[in-house]
C-alpha positions as CSV (number, residue, x, y, z in Angstrom):
1,X,2.0,-58.3,1.0
2,X,4.8,-55.8,0.8
3,X,6.6,-55.8,4.1
4,X,8.4,-52.6,3.4
5,X,5.6,-50.5,4.9
6,X,3.5,-52.8,7.1
7,X,4.4,-56.0,8.9
8,X,2.0,-58.3,10.7
9,X,2.2,-60.4,13.9
10,X,1.1,-63.9,12.9
11,X,-2.0,-62.8,11.1
12,X,-2.8,-60.0,13.6
13,X,-3.3,-56.4,12.9
14,X,-0.8,-54.0,11.3
15,X,2.2,-53.1,13.4
16,X,3.3,-50.0,11.5
17,X,0.2,-48.3,10.0
18,X,0.5,-45.5,7.5
19,X,-1.5,-42.4,8.8
20,X,-3.4,-40.1,6.5
21,X,-1.3,-37.2,7.6
22,X,1.6,-36.3,9.9
23,X,3.2,-33.0,10.7
24,X,6.8,-32.6,9.6
25,X,8.8,-31.4,12.7
26,X,12.2,-29.9,12.2
27,X,13.7,-31.1,15.5
28,X,13.9,-27.6,17.0
29,X,10.3,-27.1,18.0
30,X,10.6,-28.5,21.5
31,X,13.6,-26.3,22.3
32,X,11.9,-23.2,20.9
33,X,8.8,-23.9,22.9
34,X,10.8,-24.4,26.1
35,X,12.7,-21.2,25.4
36,X,9.4,-19.3,25.1
37,X,8.2,-20.8,28.4
38,X,11.4,-19.9,30.1
39,X,11.1,-16.3,28.9
40,X,7.9,-15.8,30.9
41,X,5.8,-15.0,27.8
42,X,3.3,-17.9,27.7
43,X,0.5,-16.0,26.1
44,X,0.6,-13.6,23.1
45,X,3.8,-11.7,23.1
46,X,7.0,-10.9,21.1
47,X,7.2,-14.3,19.3
48,X,3.7,-13.8,17.9
49,X,4.8,-10.5,16.5
50,X,7.8,-12.1,15.0
51,X,5.7,-14.9,13.4
52,X,3.3,-12.3,12.0
53,X,6.1,-10.5,10.3
54,X,7.6,-13.6,8.9
55,X,4.3,-14.9,7.6
56,X,3.3,-11.6,6.0
57,X,6.7,-11.4,4.2
58,X,6.3,-15.0,3.0
59,X,2.8,-14.6,1.5
60,X,3.3,-11.1,0.1
61,X,1.0,-9.3,2.5
62,X,1.4,-6.0,4.1
63,X,0.2,-7.4,7.4
64,X,-0.5,-10.7,9.1
65,X,-2.6,-11.2,12.2
66,X,-2.2,-14.4,14.2
67,X,-5.3,-16.0,15.8
68,X,-6.2,-19.0,17.8
69,X,-7.3,-21.0,14.8
70,X,-8.5,-20.6,11.2
71,X,-12.2,-20.6,12.2
72,X,-11.7,-17.5,14.4
73,X,-9.6,-15.9,11.7
74,X,-12.5,-16.4,9.2
75,X,-15.1,-15.0,11.7
76,X,-12.9,-12.0,12.4
77,X,-12.3,-11.3,8.7
78,X,-16.0,-11.6,7.9
79,X,-16.8,-9.3,10.9
80,X,-14.5,-6.5,9.8
81,X,-15.8,-6.9,6.2
82,X,-19.2,-5.9,7.5
83,X,-20.9,-9.3,7.9
84,X,-23.4,-9.5,10.7
85,X,-26.8,-10.7,11.8
86,X,-29.3,-10.9,9.0
87,X,-26.6,-11.1,6.3
88,X,-25.9,-14.0,4.0
89,X,-22.5,-15.2,2.8
90,X,-22.1,-17.4,-0.3
91,X,-19.9,-20.4,0.5
92,X,-19.2,-23.8,-1.1
93,X,-20.9,-26.8,0.7
94,X,-17.9,-28.9,-0.3
95,X,-15.6,-27.8,2.5
96,X,-14.9,-28.5,6.1
97,X,-17.8,-27.4,8.3
98,X,-15.6,-24.6,9.8
99,X,-16.3,-22.6,6.6
100,X,-20.0,-22.4,7.3
101,X,-19.5,-22.2,11.1
102,X,-17.4,-19.0,10.7
103,X,-20.4,-17.4,9.0
104,X,-22.7,-18.6,11.7
105,X,-20.4,-17.2,14.4
106,X,-21.0,-13.7,12.9
107,X,-24.8,-14.2,13.2
108,X,-25.1,-14.5,9.4
109,X,-26.4,-17.3,7.2
110,X,-24.2,-19.4,4.9
111,X,-25.8,-19.9,1.5
112,X,-24.4,-22.9,-0.3
113,X,-23.5,-22.9,-4.0
114,X,-22.2,-25.7,-6.2
115,X,-18.6,-26.4,-7.2
116,X,-16.7,-26.7,-10.4
117,X,-16.6,-30.5,-10.8
118,X,-13.0,-30.5,-12.0
119,X,-11.3,-28.3,-9.4
120,X,-13.8,-28.9,-6.5
121,X,-13.7,-25.2,-5.8
122,X,-16.7,-22.9,-5.6
123,X,-18.1,-22.2,-9.1
124,X,-18.3,-18.5,-9.8
125,X,-21.4,-18.9,-12.0
126,X,-23.1,-20.9,-9.2
127,X,-22.1,-18.4,-6.7
128,X,-23.7,-15.6,-8.8
129,X,-26.9,-17.5,-9.0
130,X,-27.0,-17.8,-5.2
131,X,-26.7,-14.0,-4.6
132,X,-29.8,-12.5,-3.0
133,X,-30.9,-9.2,-1.5
134,X,-29.2,-10.1,1.9
135,X,-25.9,-11.3,0.4
136,X,-23.0,-9.4,2.0
137,X,-19.9,-11.5,1.0
138,X,-18.5,-14.4,-0.9
139,X,-16.1,-16.8,0.7
140,X,-14.2,-18.8,-1.9
141,X,-12.3,-21.8,-0.4
142,X,-8.9,-22.8,-1.9
143,X,-9.9,-26.4,-1.5
144,X,-7.1,-28.8,-0.5
145,X,-4.6,-26.1,-1.3
146,X,-5.8,-25.4,-4.9
147,X,-6.5,-21.7,-5.4
148,X,-10.0,-20.8,-6.6
149,X,-10.6,-18.7,-9.7
150,X,-10.1,-15.4,-7.9
151,X,-10.3,-13.1,-11.0
152,X,-13.9,-14.3,-11.5
153,X,-14.7,-13.8,-7.9
154,X,-13.3,-10.3,-7.8
155,X,-15.3,-9.4,-10.9
156,X,-18.4,-10.9,-9.4
157,X,-17.9,-9.0,-6.1
158,X,-17.3,-5.7,-7.9
159,X,-20.5,-6.0,-9.9
160,X,-22.6,-6.9,-6.9
161,X,-20.8,-4.7,-4.3
162,X,-19.9,-7.6,-2.1
163,X,-16.9,-8.4,0.1
164,X,-14.5,-11.2,-0.5
165,X,-12.9,-13.2,2.2
166,X,-10.6,-16.1,1.2
167,X,-10.7,-19.4,3.1
168,X,-7.1,-20.2,2.5
169,X,-6.9,-22.8,5.3
170,X,-4.9,-25.3,3.1
171,X,-3.2,-22.8,0.8
172,X,0.0,-21.6,2.5
173,X,2.6,-21.5,-0.3
174,X,0.0,-21.7,-3.2
175,X,0.0,-19.3,-6.2
176,X,-2.9,-17.9,-8.1
177,X,-1.3,-17.2,-11.5
178,X,1.9,-15.4,-10.4
179,X,0.4,-14.0,-7.1
180,X,0.9,-15.7,-3.8
181,X,-2.2,-16.6,-1.9
182,X,-2.3,-14.0,0.8
183,X,-1.1,-11.2,-1.5
184,X,-4.4,-10.4,-3.1
185,X,-6.6,-7.5,-2.2
186,X,-9.0,-9.6,0.0
187,X,-8.3,-10.9,3.5
188,X,-7.0,-14.5,3.3
189,X,-7.3,-16.8,6.3
190,X,-4.9,-19.7,6.9
191,X,-4.9,-22.7,9.2
192,X,-1.9,-23.8,11.2
193,X,-3.5,-27.1,12.4
194,X,-1.3,-30.2,12.3
195,X,-3.2,-31.5,9.2
196,X,-2.1,-28.4,7.2
197,X,1.2,-27.5,5.4
198,X,2.9,-26.2,8.6
199,X,1.6,-26.1,12.1
200,X,1.6,-24.3,15.5
201,X,-0.5,-27.1,17.0
202,X,-3.6,-25.0,16.7
203,X,-3.5,-21.6,15.1
204,X,-4.7,-19.3,12.3
205,X,-3.4,-16.3,10.4
206,X,-5.2,-13.5,8.5
207,X,-3.1,-12.0,5.7
208,X,-4.2,-8.6,4.4
209,X,-3.0,-5.3,2.8
210,X,-4.7,-2.7,5.0
211,X,-2.6,-1.7,8.1
212,X,-5.6,0.0,9.8
213,X,-7.7,-3.0,9.4
214,X,-4.9,-5.2,10.7
215,X,-4.7,-3.0,13.8
216,X,-8.5,-3.4,14.4
217,X,-8.2,-7.2,14.0
218,X,-5.5,-7.2,16.6
219,X,-7.8,-5.4,19.0
220,X,-10.7,-7.7,18.2
221,X,-8.8,-10.9,18.9
222,X,-8.1,-9.6,22.4
223,X,-11.6,-8.7,23.5
224,X,-11.5,-5.4,21.7
225,X,-8.9,-4.0,24.1
226,X,-7.1,-1.0,22.7
227,X,-3.6,-1.9,23.9
228,X,-1.9,-5.3,23.7
229,X,-0.6,-7.2,26.7
230,X,2.9,-6.8,25.3
231,X,2.6,-3.0,25.1
232,X,1.1,-2.7,28.7
233,X,3.9,-4.9,30.2
234,X,6.6,-3.0,28.3
235,X,5.3,0.4,29.3
236,X,7.3,2.5,31.8
237,X,4.1,3.9,33.3
238,X,0.7,2.8,34.3
239,X,-1.5,2.0,31.3
240,X,-5.3,1.8,31.7
241,X,-6.8,0.0,28.8
242,X,-10.1,0.8,27.1
243,X,-12.6,-1.3,25.1
244,X,-13.9,0.8,22.2
245,X,-15.8,-2.2,20.7
246,X,-16.7,-5.8,21.6
247,X,-14.3,-8.5,20.6
248,X,-13.3,-12.1,20.8
249,X,-10.6,-14.1,22.7
250,X,-8.8,-15.4,19.6
251,X,-5.2,-15.0,20.6
252,X,-2.3,-17.2,19.7
253,X,0.3,-18.0,22.4
254,X,4.0,-17.3,22.2
255,X,4.7,-21.0,22.7
256,X,2.7,-21.7,19.6
257,X,4.4,-18.9,17.7
258,X,7.8,-20.3,18.6
259,X,6.8,-23.6,17.1
260,X,5.5,-21.8,14.0
261,X,8.8,-19.9,13.5
262,X,10.6,-23.2,13.3
263,X,8.0,-24.5,10.8
264,X,8.3,-21.4,8.6
265,X,12.0,-22.3,8.1
266,X,11.0,-25.7,6.7
267,X,8.2,-24.5,4.5
268,X,10.0,-24.7,1.1
269,X,11.3,-28.2,1.8
270,X,7.8,-29.3,2.9
271,X,6.2,-27.9,-0.2
272,X,8.8,-29.5,-2.5
273,X,8.4,-32.9,-0.8
274,X,4.6,-32.8,-1.1
275,X,4.8,-31.9,-4.8
276,X,7.2,-34.8,-5.4
277,X,5.0,-37.3,-3.7
278,X,1.9,-36.0,-5.5
279,X,3.6,-36.4,-8.8
280,X,4.5,-40.0,-8.0
281,X,0.8,-40.7,-7.1
282,X,-0.4,-39.1,-10.3
283,X,2.0,-41.0,-12.5
284,X,1.0,-44.3,-10.8
285,X,-2.7,-43.7,-11.0
286,X,-2.6,-43.6,-14.8
287,X,-2.1,-47.4,-14.5
288,X,-4.9,-48.1,-12.0
289,X,-8.5,-48.4,-13.5
290,X,-11.5,-46.6,-12.1
291,X,-9.4,-43.9,-10.3
292,X,-9.1,-40.3,-11.4
293,X,-6.1,-38.2,-10.3
294,X,-6.6,-34.5,-9.3
295,X,-7.3,-32.0,-12.1
296,X,-4.5,-29.5,-12.7
297,X,-5.6,-26.1,-13.9
298,X,-3.0,-24.0,-15.6
299,X,-3.8,-20.9,-13.5
300,X,-2.6,-22.2,-10.1
301,X,0.2,-23.8,-8.2
302,X,-1.3,-25.8,-5.3
303,X,0.3,-26.9,-2.0
304,X,-0.8,-30.6,-2.1
305,X,-2.1,-30.3,1.4
306,X,-4.0,-33.5,0.6
307,X,-4.1,-35.8,-2.4
308,X,-7.7,-36.4,-3.4
309,X,-8.6,-39.2,-5.9
310,X,-12.0,-39.9,-7.4
311,X,-13.5,-43.4,-7.7
312,X,-15.6,-44.1,-10.7
313,X,-19.3,-44.9,-9.9
314,X,-18.9,-48.1,-12.0
315,X,-15.9,-49.4,-10.0
316,X,-16.2,-52.9,-8.7
317,X,-15.8,-51.7,-5.2
318,X,-17.5,-48.7,-3.4
319,X,-15.6,-45.8,-2.0
320,X,-16.2,-46.6,1.7
321,X,-15.5,-50.3,1.2
322,X,-12.3,-49.4,-0.6
323,X,-11.3,-47.3,2.5
324,X,-12.1,-50.3,4.7
325,X,-10.0,-52.6,2.6
326,X,-7.0,-50.2,2.8
327,X,-7.5,-49.8,6.6
328,X,-7.3,-53.5,7.0
329,X,-3.9,-53.3,5.3
330,X,-2.8,-50.6,7.8
331,X,-3.4,-47.6,5.4
332,X,-5.5,-44.7,6.7
333,X,-7.5,-42.8,4.3
334,X,-10.3,-40.2,4.7
335,X,-13.4,-39.5,2.7
336,X,-13.0,-36.6,0.3
337,X,-14.2,-33.2,1.4
338,X,-17.5,-33.2,3.2
339,X,-20.8,-31.8,1.9
340,X,-21.8,-29.4,4.7
341,X,-25.4,-29.1,3.5
342,X,-25.9,-32.9,4.0
343,X,-24.9,-32.7,7.7
344,X,-27.5,-32.6,10.5
345,X,-26.0,-29.3,11.7
346,X,-27.1,-27.6,8.4
347,X,-30.1,-29.8,7.5
348,X,-32.3,-26.7,7.2
349,X,-30.3,-25.5,4.2
350,X,-32.3,-26.2,1.0
351,X,-29.7,-26.6,-1.7
352,X,-29.6,-28.6,-4.9
353,X,-25.8,-29.2,-5.4
354,X,-25.3,-32.2,-7.7
355,X,-21.6,-31.6,-8.4
356,X,-21.0,-31.2,-4.7
357,X,-22.9,-34.3,-3.7
358,X,-21.2,-36.4,-6.4
359,X,-17.7,-35.3,-5.3
360,X,-18.5,-35.9,-1.7
361,X,-19.7,-39.4,-2.5
362,X,-16.9,-40.5,-4.9
363,X,-13.7,-39.0,-3.5
364,X,-11.2,-40.1,-0.9
365,X,-7.9,-38.8,0.4
366,X,-4.7,-40.9,0.2
367,X,-1.8,-40.6,2.7
368,X,0.4,-37.6,1.9
369,X,2.9,-35.9,4.2
370,X,6.6,-35.0,3.9
371,X,7.9,-38.0,6.0
372,X,6.0,-40.5,3.9
373,X,8.7,-42.7,2.3
374,X,8.6,-43.8,-1.4
375,X,8.5,-47.4,-0.2
376,X,5.4,-46.6,1.9
377,X,3.8,-44.8,-1.0
378,X,4.5,-47.7,-3.3
379,X,2.8,-50.0,-0.8
380,X,-0.3,-47.7,-0.7
381,X,-0.5,-47.8,-4.5
382,X,0.0,-51.6,-4.5
383,X,-2.8,-52.2,-2.0
384,X,-5.0,-49.6,-3.7
385,X,-4.6,-51.3,-7.1
386,X,-5.3,-54.8,-5.7
387,X,-8.4,-53.7,-3.8
388,X,-9.9,-52.1,-6.9
389,X,-9.0,-55.0,-9.2
390,X,-10.2,-57.7,-6.9
391,X,-13.4,-55.7,-6.0
């Protein structure tokens, strides 16, 4: 037992477990949140605007629209792309269930297509086979921070006259070829949940190039009201708001935005640390049998939001039992990305997705976060190797 990472009390449970993920806080978030509270702006206000400007600049978008979370961001982006009741949207099943739920929130139906077995991203050829007369949009997911093959999806969308909405929940800081995710022509929706690259606690962001569409999204996130709270409270005369269309309550608070502004300042350091730790994992996995490191396509730079390994079906230990063995040693893991069509919530979906089901069955996520020490990572690798070799 390597005591550098985990110690035990006389044969008891682990004292210092290694979590699967942990947000990297700069130290200034509490003070920034307190300052926002002291200002009197507890809901959406000037700090949200400031975060939107900083986010848009970072990802190369003309506009960024903050929301309460990535699921509401996706639903709003689909809505303004024309998706509604009776429509269908092509999505991967290998994704967090929010991907499909966002389609359902619009009254539309998610249609599941299979993945590329190397990248775990939606396969453009499988997506094309799933297109039907009611298909309105395609929603590629940049899974675990690895950009999807966007040229293929843009070509597909153009040929079939479909909208594209990017589920970029994990992809803040990623590049597709030389383009930053968020700078392409389609709306890209990001998550600011604590499991993601940076966090506002809960929160989402829509990056897009169309200023008029951004203005509409800002109305929709506030019940469809035609003037923001900030504009009303800043006005020197009485402002009576109007509601030209129905909307959501999907606003981010200024307290959250204050935290996000601190996090934005640490983004480069966070990405660099994640890449370093991922490279250490990949190098070490070359010496551990039955485990496959993540595939690295030459067209993308990923964020390493998670580190996903694949366990060979002929390994002497099963995926779930391997996770249990690591947990006994104080190491938290998670199953790889879920297969949405295999959940009870979407049991009515009739889909044959062999690559999706194999990936969901054979993959697991190892601990990866900026504050993970190299000693802790070595301990993870040691216990991982022992568990597989001993079976």
